[in-house]
C-alpha positions in Angstrom: 0.0 0.0 0.0 3.0 2.2 0.7 4.2 1.7 -2.8 0.9 2.7 -4.4 0.6 5.9 -2.2 4.2 6.9 -3.1 3.6 6.1 -6.8 0.4 8.2 -6.9 2.0 11.6 -5.9 5.0 10.7 -8.1 2.9 10.2 -11.1 0.9 13.2 -10.4 3.9 15.4 -10.2 5.5 14.0 -13.2 2.2 14.3 -15.1 1.7 18.0 -14.0 5.0 19.4 -15.4 4.9 16.9 -18.4 1.3 17.6 -19.3 1.5 21.4 -19.8 4.8 21.1 -21.6 3.8 18.2 -23.8 0.4 19.6 -24.5 1.7 23.1 -25.4 4.1 21.8 -28.0 1.6 19.6 -29.8 -1.1 22.3 -29.3 1.0 25.0 -31.1 1.7 22.6 -33.9 -1.9 21.7 -34.3 -3.2 25.2 -34.1 -1.2 26.1 -37.3 -2.3 23.2 -39.4 -5.9 23.3 -37.8 -6.1 27.0 -38.4 -5.2 26.5 -42.2 -7.9 23.8 -42.5 -10.4 26.0 -40.6 -9.6 29.0 -43.0 -10.1 26.8 -46.1 -13.4 25.3 -44.7 -14.6 28.8 -43.7 
């Protein structure tokens, strides 16, 4: 049980800093191609 409790906060901490950094990188790249497609459709 101690291993799971320690793994939960560690996973959350690793996901917190990794999520915004990983989400921002693909989000920026997706916004460029998505905006182009949106403009074409619009």
